[in-house]
N, C-alpha and C positions, 0 to 999 in steps of 0.2 A: 503494500500499500504506501502509497506519499500523500501527503497533506500540506496543507500551509498554517502555521499555528495563529497566525494574524485572521485569518479567514472561518478557525472553528471548524474545517471542514474535513475532520478526522471520520467521522461518519462513527465514532465510539462514543460511549455513552460519558466517559470522563478523558479530557485531552490525554495521551498516554507519555507526557514528556517525561514527568517526573519517574514515570516508570521505566527509562529509558537512560537516564543520566544518573546510574547508580552503582555504587552504594554512595551517598552524600552520608560525611561525617557531621555528629550534630554537637554545634557549640553550644553548649549550655551556661549561657552568660548570668554572670552577678553582677549588679550595680546597685546603686543607692543615689538615692537623690540629695538636697543640699541639707535635710533634716536626718540624713544620716538611717530613712527607711529602705530596706532591702528589697530587690527585685530580682526573680530569677525569672528567666525563659529558657527554652530550647528554639535554635534556629537551625533549621537542616542547608540553609546556603550559607556554609560556612567554609571554611579551610586557612591552610598554610598556604601563603602566597611568596612569601619570600625567608629566606636564611640568615642574610649578612646585610644589616641586622633583622633578628626573626621578623616577621609582620603577620599577622592574621587579618581576616577580614569574615564580617557577619552582615548579613542583608535582612535588617527588620523591617521589609516591603508593606507597603500598605498603611493602614492606620484602625486605630481602635473604632469601634462601632459608632462612637460619638464624632465620629471623624476625624480627632484630634491624632496626633503623633505618637508611636507608643513609646511607652514608659523607658522601655531598654535605649533608645534611640536619645530621648531626652536626657535622662540621667547620666550616659555617656557622653554627651555633648557636655554637660552642664559642669559635673565633675572634672571630667575628663580622663578616665581610667573604666577599666572591666575587668572582669575574671573570666576566662574561658575554664569549665568544668568538665570533666570526661564522663559523659555518659556511658555507662554499663549495663550489663544484662541484668544485674543485681540491682541498680539503681532505676530500671526502665519504668517500674507503677509511679515512682515519684517523678520521673523525667516527665512522665503521659501528664502527670497529675498538675505540674508546673504551667503547662501549655495551656490552661484554665483563664478566661477571661476574668481577670480580677478587676475592683475598682483600684484607683491609682492609689498607692499607698499602704496596701494590703499587702502583705508579706505573702507570695508563692512559697517559700521555701516554709515558711511556719507553716501554711495551708497543708502540703505535704507532709511535714512533720520531718522535716530536714533540719541538721544542725547546720548553723554555719558559724566556720571561725575565722579571726583574722586573718590578712593575707598578710608579708611581711613588707611589701613595697606600697603597695597602692591602697588606697580607702575601702573597696567594696571588699567585702567577705568572699572567702570560698567555702564549696561544700566539703564538708568534713569527709562524710563519707567518701567522696570521689577519690582515686587513686593517683590523679593528674589535675593538675592546674595552673593555667599559665595566667600570670598577671600580665595587663597590659595597659601601657598607657597609652592613649587618644590621641591619634595622629590625625585624619580627616574624614569627613563623609564627601562620599562622592553621588551625587544624584543623576541616576540612568534615564533614558526615556521609558515612559510610560504609556501605555494605549489608554488609560484613565487618569488625569489630572488630579482627580481627588483621592487616587491612591498612590504614592508615590513609590519609587524603587531604589531605596534608600543603601549604600553601601558602607559600612563602619569599617574602618582600618584602626588597628592597634599596633602597638610596638611591643614584644612580650618581653619585658624587664626581670622577669622573673618565673622561677618553674618548678614546680613542686612535683616530686615523683614517689610515691609509696614505695620503699625498700624491697618489698616481696615481689617487684616487678624486675629488677636488677639482678641478672643470673650473668657471671662471667663480666661482668664490667661491660654489658648491655642490657638494652630494654628488651625484655620477652612482655611485648604489647597484649599478647594470648592469654594471658595471666588475669589481664583485667577484663577481657572479655567487651570490650568498647563495642556499643551497638551504631548502626546508621541506618539511616532513611532510604527506602526504598519507595515505591509510588505506591497511591491508595494508603491504606494504614498499614500498609507493610513496614516490618524492619529486618534486617540483617544482624547477626552478631559474627565478630571475629573470634574465632577458635584456633586457627589452624592456620600456617603460612609457609611458603615455600622459597626457597633460595635460588635466586638467578644472577650469576654474575655478567654485566655488563662487558660488550666488546671492548677490546683495548683501544680501539680507535674512537671509542664516545668520547663527547665531551664531558667535562665534569669527573668526579671521582668514580671509583668503580665500587667501591662499599662506604 
């Protein structure tokens, strides 16, 4: 089949694009407002986009039901920092619970029964139960084209200034991420869990490091 996403002519009940670009890592973003109130929300439009310095992005696209900008976006731009926590299989229910639409100032973490602990550098706290947390300083927001002016496509970039890794993930000087069993977003309401990996060396002629 072939279809043009702008025309919505796939002939399927739901546009399949999100079921094709998979799996998408989940940025479980914690932030605070100027009053120190915690917001925690998962974003599947998230990834590492540079490593020197390390930079991550997440996309809080759209708006809240009342048409205002999403709390994560407002908090990050106002306070200038956020934390990307790793969503794991053991924390899947709590992660899903934090995607609920709650009034501004109401803590999703508290509603989901999650304990937050202070970060080492930035103001927003991190999820205590998450085995990996990236402390980030806000760099910039890029507004991408949108087909609906009332629903902006915002991309937030952050400089990773501190990284927390649970010692149980480190084996022989390397991180074995399968021990954390991170989850990723698929299409529709489907998720994937990383429980195994395989090694494949790059050709010697390839640009960049081999390992």
